[in-house]
PANUMAR-683432 format. One record per atom (N, C-alpha, C, O, CB): x, y, z. Coordinates in steps of 0.1 Angstrom, whole numbers, padded with zeros to 4 digits, always signed. Glycine has a CB too. Layout:
! PANUMAR-683432
XYZ
...
! end
This chain:
! PANUMAR-683432
+0008-0012+0000
+0000+0000+0000
+0009+0013+0000
+0008+0021-0009
-0009+0000+0012
+0017+0014+0010
+0026+0026+0011
+0040+0021+0010
+0049+0028+0015
+0024+0034+0024
+0043+0010+0003
+0056+0004+0002
+0062+0002+0016
+0074+0005+0018
+0065+0013-0006
+0054-0004+0024
+0060-0008+0038
+0061-0023+0038
+0053-0030+0033
+0050-0002+0049
+0071-0027+0045
+0074-0041+0046
+0067-0046+0059
+0061-0039+0066
+0089-0044+0047
+0068-0059+0061
+0062-0066+0073
+0068-0060+0086
+0061-0059+0096
+0064-0081+0072
+0081-0058+0086
+0087-0053+0098
+0082-0039+0102
+0080-0036+0114
+0103-0053+0097
+0081-0030+0092
+0076-0017+0095
+0062-0017+0101
+0058-0010+0110
+0077-0008+0083
+0053-0026+0095
+0039-0027+0099
+0039-0032+0114
+0031-0027+0122
+0031-0036+0090
+0047-0042+0118
+0048-0047+0131
+0053-0036+0141
+0048-0035+0152
+0057-0059+0132
+0062-0028+0137
+0067-0017+0145
+0056-0007+0148
+0055-0003+0160
+0080-0010+0139
+0049-0004+0138
+0038+0006+0140
+0027+0000+0149
+0022+0007+0157
+0032+0010+0126
+0024-0013+0147
+0014-0020+0156
+0018-0020+0170
+0010-0017+0179
+0011-0034+0151
+0031-0022+0173
+0036-0023+0187
+0036-0009+0193
+0032-0007+0205
+0051-0028+0187
+0039+0001+0185
+0039+0015+0190
+0024+0019+0193
+0021+0026+0203
+0045+0025+0180
+0015+0015+0184
+0001+0018+0186
-0005+0011+0199
-0012+0017+0206
-0008+0014+0174
-0001-0001+0201
-0005-0008+0213
+0000-0001+0226
-0007+0000+0236
-0001-0023+0213
+0013+0003+0226
+0019+0010+0237
+0012+0023+0240
+0009+0026+0252
+0034+0012+0235
+0009+0031+0230
+0003+0044+0232
-0012+0044+0235
-0017+0051+0244
+0006+0054+0221
-0019+0036+0228
-0033+0035+0229
-0038+0025+0239
-0049+0027+0245
-0040+0033+0216
-0031+0015+0241
-0035+0004+0250
-0045-0005+0243
-0050-0002+0232
-0042+0010+0262
-0046-0017+0248
-0055-0027+0242
-0070-0023+0242
-0077-0029+0233
-0053-0040+0248
-0074-0014+0250
-0088-0011+0251
-0092-0001+0240
-0103-0003+0233
-0091-0004+0265
-0084+0009+0237
-0087+0019+0227
-0083+0015+0213
-0086+0022+0203
-0081+0032+0231
-0074+0005+0211
-0069+0002+0198
-0080-0002+0188
-0079+0002+0177
-0059-0010+0200
-0090-0011+0192
-0100-0014+0182
-0108-0002+0177
-0111-0001+0165
-0109-0025+0187
-0111+0007+0186
-0119+0019+0182
-0110+0028+0173
-0115+0034+0163
-0123+0027+0194
-0097+0029+0175
-0088+0037+0167
-0087+0031+0153
-0086+0038+0143
-0074+0038+0174
-0086+0017+0153
-0085+0011+0140
-0098+0013+0131
-0097+0015+0119
-0083-0004+0142
-0109+0013+0138
-0122+0015+0131
-0122+0030+0125
-0126+0032+0114
-0134+0013+0140
-0118+0039+0134
-0118+0053+0129
-0108+0055+0118
-0111+0063+0108
-0114+0062+0141
-0097+0049+0119
-0087+0050+0108
-0092+0044+0095
-0091+0050+0084
-0073+0043+0112
-0099+0033+0096
-0105+0026+0084
-0116+0035+0078
-0116+0037+0066
-0111+0012+0088
-0124+0041+0086
-0134+0050+0081
-0128+0063+0075
-0133+0067+0065
-0144+0055+0093
-0117+0068+0081
-0111+0079+0075
-0105+0076+0061
-0107+0083+0051
-0099+0084+0084
-0098+0064+0060
-0093+0060+0046
-0104+0058+0036
-0103+0061+0025
-0084+0048+0048
-0116+0052+0041
-0127+0050+0032
-0133+0063+0027
-0136+0064+0016
-0138+0042+0040
-0134+0073+0036
-0140+0086+0032
-0130+0093+0023
-0135+0099+0013
-0142+0095+0045
-0117+0092+0025
-0107+0098+0016
-0108+0091+0002
-0108+0098-0008
-0093+0097+0021
-0109+0078+0002
-0110+0071-0011
-0123+0075-0018
-0123+0076-0030
-0110+0056-0008
-0134+0076-0011
-0147+0080-0017
-0146+0095-0022
-0151+0097-0033
-0158+0079-0007
-0140+0104-0015
-0138+0118-0020
-0130+0118-0033
-0133+0126-0042
-0132+0126-0009
-0119+0110-0033
-0111+0110-0045
-0119+0104-0057
-0118+0109-0068
-0098+0102-0043
-0126+0094-0055
-0135+0088-0065
-0145+0098-0070
-0147+0099-0082
-0142+0075-0060
-0152+0105-0061
-0161+0115-0065
-0155+0127-0073
-0161+0131-0083
-0168+0121-0053
-0143+0131-0069
-0136+0141-0076
-0132+0136-0090
-0134+0144-0100
-0123+0146-0069
-0128+0124-0091
-0124+0119-0105
-0137+0118-0114
-0136+0122-0125
-0118+0104-0103
-0148+0113-0108
-0160+0112-0116
-0165+0125-0121
-0170+0127-0132
-0171+0104-0109
-0165+0135-0112
-0170+0149-0115
-0161+0155-0126
-0165+0162-0135
-0170+0158-0103
-0147+0153-0125
-0138+0158-0135
-0141+0151-0149
-0141+0158-0159
-0124+0156-0131
-0143+0138-0148
-0146+0131-0161
-0159+0136-0167
-0160+0138-0179
-0146+0116-0159
-0169+0138-0158
-0182+0143-0163
-0181+0157-0169
-0187+0160-0179
-0192+0143-0151
-0173+0166-0162
-0170+0179-0168
-0163+0179-0181
-0166+0186-0190
-0162+0187-0158
-0154+0169-0183
-0147+0168-0195
-0157+0163-0206
-0156+0168-0218
-0135+0158-0194
-0165+0154-0203
-0175+0150-0213
-0185+0161-0216
-0188+0163-0228
-0183+0138-0207
-0189+0169-0207
-0198+0180-0209
-0191+0190-0218
-0197+0196-0227
-0202+0187-0196
-0178+0193-0215
-0170+0202-0224
-0169+0197-0238
-0171+0205-0248
-0156+0205-0218
-0167+0184-0240
-0166+0178-0253
-0180+0179-0260
-0181+0183-0272
-0162+0164-0253
-0191+0177-0253
-0204+0178-0259
-0207+0192-0263
-0214+0195-0273
-0215+0173-0249
-0203+0202-0254
-0205+0216-0258
-0198+0219-0271
-0203+0226-0279
-0200+0225-0246
-0185+0215-0272
-0177+0218-0284
-0184+0212-0296
-0185+0218-0306
-0163+0212-0283
-0189+0200-0295
-0196+0193-0306
-0209+0200-0310
-0212+0202-0321
-0198+0178-0302
-0216+0204-0299
-0229+0211-0302
-0226+0225-0309
-0234+0229-0318
-0237+0213-0289
-0216+0232-0304
-0213+0244-0310
-0208+0243-0325
-0211+0251-0334
-0201+0252-0302
-0201+0232-0328
-0197+0229-0342
-0209+0226-0350
-0210+0231-0362
-0186+0218-0342
-0218+0219-0345
-0231+0216-0353
-0239+0229-0355
-0244+0231-0366
-0239+0205-0345
-0239+0237-0344
-0247+0250-0346
-0240+0259-0356
-0247+0265-0364
-0247+0257-0332
-0227+0259-0357
-0220+0267-0367
-0223+0262-0381
-0225+0270-0390
-0205+0267-0364
-0223+0249-0382
-0226+0243-0395
-0240+0246-0400
-0242+0249-0411
-0223+0228-0395
-0249+0245-0390
-0263+0248-0394
-0265+0263-0397
-0272+0266-0407
-0272+0245-0382
-0258+0272-0390
-0259+0286-0393
-0253+0289-0407
-0259+0297-0414
-0251+0294-0382
-0242+0282-0410
-0236+0284-0423
-0246+0280-0434
-0247+0286-0445
-0223+0277-0424
-0252+0268-0432
-0261+0263-0442
-0273+0272-0443
-0278+0274-0455
-0265+0248-0438
-0278+0277-0432
-0290+0286-0433
-0286+0299-0440
-0294+0303-0449
-0294+0290-0419
-0274+0304-0438
-0270+0316-0445
-0269+0314-0460
-0272+0322-0468
-0257+0322-0439
-0263+0302-0463
-0262+0298-0477
-0275+0297-0484
-0277+0302-0495
-0254+0285-0479
-0285+0291-0477
-0298+0290-0483
-0305+0303-0484
-0312+0306-0494
-0307+0280-0475
-0303+0312-0475
-0310+0325-0476
-0304+0333-0487
-0311+0340-0494
-0308+0333-0462
-0291+0332-0489
-0285+0339-0501
-0289+0333-0514
-0290+0340-0524
-0270+0338-0499
-0291+0320-0514
-0295+0313-0526
-0309+0316-0531
-0312+0318-0542
-0292+0298-0525
-0318+0315-0521
-0332+0316-0524
-0338+0330-0521
-0349+0333-0525
-0340+0306-0517
-0331+0338-0513
-0336+0351-0509
-0349+0350-0502
-0358+0357-0505
-0337+0360-0522
-0349+0341-0492
-0361+0339-0484
-0357+0342-0469
-0345+0342-0465
-0366+0325-0485
-0367+0346-0461
-0365+0349-0447
-0368+0336-0439
-0373+0327-0444
-0373+0360-0443
-0364+0337-0426
-0366+0327-0417
-0381+0326-0413
-0387+0316-0411
-0357+0328-0405
-0387+0338-0413
-0401+0339-0408
-0410+0341-0420
-0411+0353-0425
-0403+0350-0398
-0416+0331-0426
-0425+0333-0438
-0437+0341-0435
-0442+0348-0444
-0429+0319-0444
-0442+0341-0423
-0454+0349-0420
-0451+0364-0421
-0459+0371-0425
-0459+0346-0405
-0439+0368-0417
-0435+0382-0419
-0435+0386-0434
-0439+0397-0438
-0421+0385-0412
-0430+0376-0442
-0429+0379-0457
-0444+0380-0462
-0446+0389-0470
-0422+0368-0464
-0453+0372-0457
-0467+0373-0462
-0473+0386-0457
-0480+0392-0465
-0475+0361-0456
-0470+0390-0445
-0476+0402-0440
-0470+0414-0448
-0478+0424-0451
-0472+0404-0425
-0458+0414-0451
-0452+0424-0459
-0458+0425-0473
-0461+0436-0478
-0437+0423-0461
-0461+0413-0479
-0467+0413-0492
-0481+0418-0492
-0486+0425-0501
-0467+0399-0498
-0489+0415-0481
-0502+0420-0480
-0502+0435-0478
-0511+0442-0483
-0509+0413-0468
-0493+0440-0469
-0493+0454-0467
-0489+0462-0480
-0494+0472-0483
-0483+0458-0456
-0480+0456-0488
-0476+0462-0501
-0488+0462-0510
-0491+0472-0517
-0465+0455-0507
-0496+0451-0510
-0508+0450-0519
-0518+0461-0515
-0525+0467-0523
-0514+0436-0519
-0520+0462-0502
-0530+0472-0497
-0526+0486-0500
-0534+0494-0504
-0532+0471-0481
-0513+0488-0499
-0507+0502-0503
-0510+0505-0517
-0514+0516-0521
-0492+0503-0499
-0507+0495-0526
-0509+0497-0540
-0523+0499-0544
-0527+0507-0552
-0503+0486-0549
-0532+0492-0537
-0547+0493-0539
-0551+0507-0534
-0560+0514-0541
-0555+0483-0532
-0546+0512-0523
-0550+0525-0519
-0545+0536-0528
-0552+0546-0530
-0545+0528-0504
-0533+0534-0534
-0528+0544-0544
-0537+0544-0556
-0540+0555-0562
-0514+0540-0548
-0542+0532-0561
-0551+0532-0572
-0564+0538-0569
-0570+0546-0577
-0553+0517-0577
-0569+0536-0557
-0582+0542-0553
-0580+0557-0551
-0590+0565-0553
-0587+0536-0540
-0569+0562-0547
-0566+0576-0545
-0565+0584-0558
-0566+0596-0558
-0555+0579-0536
-0562+0578-0569
-0559+0585-0582
-0573+0590-0587
-0583+0583-0586
-0552+0576-0593
-0573+0602-0592
-0586+0607-0598
-0590+0599-0610
-0582+0594-0617
-0585+0622-0601
-0604+0599-0612
-0609+0591-0623
-0607+0597-0636
-0606+0590-0647
-0624+0589-0621
-0605+0610-0637
-0603+0617-0650
-0589+0617-0654
-0586+0621-0665
-0608+0631-0649
-0580+0613-0646
-0566+0613-0650
-0563+0602-0660
-0569+0592-0660
-0557+0612-0637
-0552+0605-0668
-0548+0595-0677
-0539+0585-0671
-0531+0589-0663
-0541+0601-0690
-0541+0572-0674
-0532+0562-0668
-0518+0564-0674
-0515+0570-0684
-0537+0548-0671
-0508+0558-0667
-0494+0559-0671
-0491+0552-0684
-0483+0556-0691
-0485+0554-0659
-0498+0541-0686
-0495+0533-0699
-0507+0535-0708
-0519+0534-0704
-0493+0518-0696
-0504+0538-0721
-0515+0540-0730
-0523+0527-0733
-0517+0516-0734
-0510+0546-0743
-0536+0528-0735
-0544+0517-0738
-0547+0518-0752
-0550+0528-0758
-0557+0517-0729
-0547+0506-0759
-0551+0506-0773
-0565+0509-0775
-0574+0506-0767
-0548+0492-0780
-0568+0517-0786
-0582+0520-0788
-0590+0508-0792
-0585+0498-0798
-0584+0531-0799
-0603+0508-0788
-0611+0497-0791
-0615+0496-0805
-0619+0507-0811
-0624+0497-0782
-0614+0485-0812
-0618+0484-0826
-0632+0480-0827
-0638+0472-0819
-0609+0473-0833
-0639+0486-0836
-0653+0484-0838
-0656+0471-0846
-0666+0464-0843
-0660+0496-0845
-0648+0468-0855
-0650+0456-0864
-0638+0447-0863
-0627+0451-0860
-0652+0460-0878
-0641+0434-0864
-0631+0424-0864
-0632+0416-0877
-0643+0412-0881
-0633+0414-0851
-0621+0415-0883
-0620+0407-0896
-0612+0395-0894
-0601+0396-0888
-0616+0416-0907
-0616+0385-0900
-0608+0372-0900
-0604+0369-0915
-0613+0370-0924
-0616+0361-0894
-0592+0366-0917
-0588+0362-0930
-0588+0347-0932
-0584+0340-0923
-0574+0368-0933
-0594+0343-0943
-0595+0329-0945
-0582+0324-0953
-0578+0330-0962
-0608+0325-0953
-0576+0314-0948
-0564+0309-0954
-0568+0301-0967
-0578+0293-0967
-0556+0300-0945
-0561+0303-0978
-0563+0296-0990
-0556+0283-0990
-0545+0282-0984
-0558+0305-1002
-0563+0272-0995
-0556+0259-0995
-0544+0259-1004
-0545+0265-1015
-0565+0248-0999
-0533+0253-1000
-0521+0253-1008
-0522+0241-1018
-0528+0230-1014
-0509+0252-1000
-0517+0242-1030
-0517+0231-1039
-0508+0220-1034
-0498+0223-1027
-0513+0235-1053
-0511+0207-1036
-0503+0196-1032
-0489+0196-1038
-0488+0201-1050
-0510+0183-1034
-0480+0192-1031
-0466+0191-1036
-0465+0180-1046
-0472+0170-1045
-0456+0190-1024
-0455+0180-1055
-0454+0169-1064
-0451+0156-1058
-0454+0146-1063
-0443+0173-1074
-0444+0156-1047
-0440+0144-1040
-0453+0138-1034
-0454+0125-1033
-0430+0146-1029
-0463+0146-1030
-0475+0140-1025
-0483+0133-1036
-0490+0124-1033
-0483+0152-1018
-0483+0139-1048
-0490+0133-1059
-0485+0119-1062
-0493+0110-1065
-0489+0142-1072
-0472+0117-1062
-0466+0104-1065
-0471+0094-1055
-0473+0082-1058
-0451+0105-1066
-0471+0098-1043
-0475+0089-1032
-0490+0084-1034
-0493+0073-1031
-0473+0095-1018
-0498+0094-1038
-0512+0091-1040
-0514+0081-1051
-0523+0072-1051
-0520+0103-1042
-0505+0082-1062
-0506+0073-1074
-0502+0059-1070
-0507+0049-1076
-0498+0078-1085
-0493+0058-1061
-0487+0045-1058
-0496+0036-1051
-0493+0024-1047
-0475+0046-1050
! end
């Protein structure tokens, strides 16, 4: 345990018997055993908590790397498609733009000329009849055969 030989252990036992006496020696041995057990338990708890903290740190690093990859992919998609994260906001913006353009149309006076000219209405409509084309010479040969 502590690199002690049999002679050293016997010397310590003899000294303990002389100082403590045979009556108090069993109680002292129990207290010493409990002390070593509690020290061993504390060291084990410290080791396990350090290992757990190391695992948590590794998991944090991994989660941050995944988050960075997802953010990069999201930014790439936004640049590619020109879309927002919140589609409802895009819809609300489109509706407000449509309402604004409708209110502008409603606010224009009725006698004003529109910005783009409109073709005048034609009173008569004429249809041209296509004339049948004469058959090609190659078609005549096929019909004879």
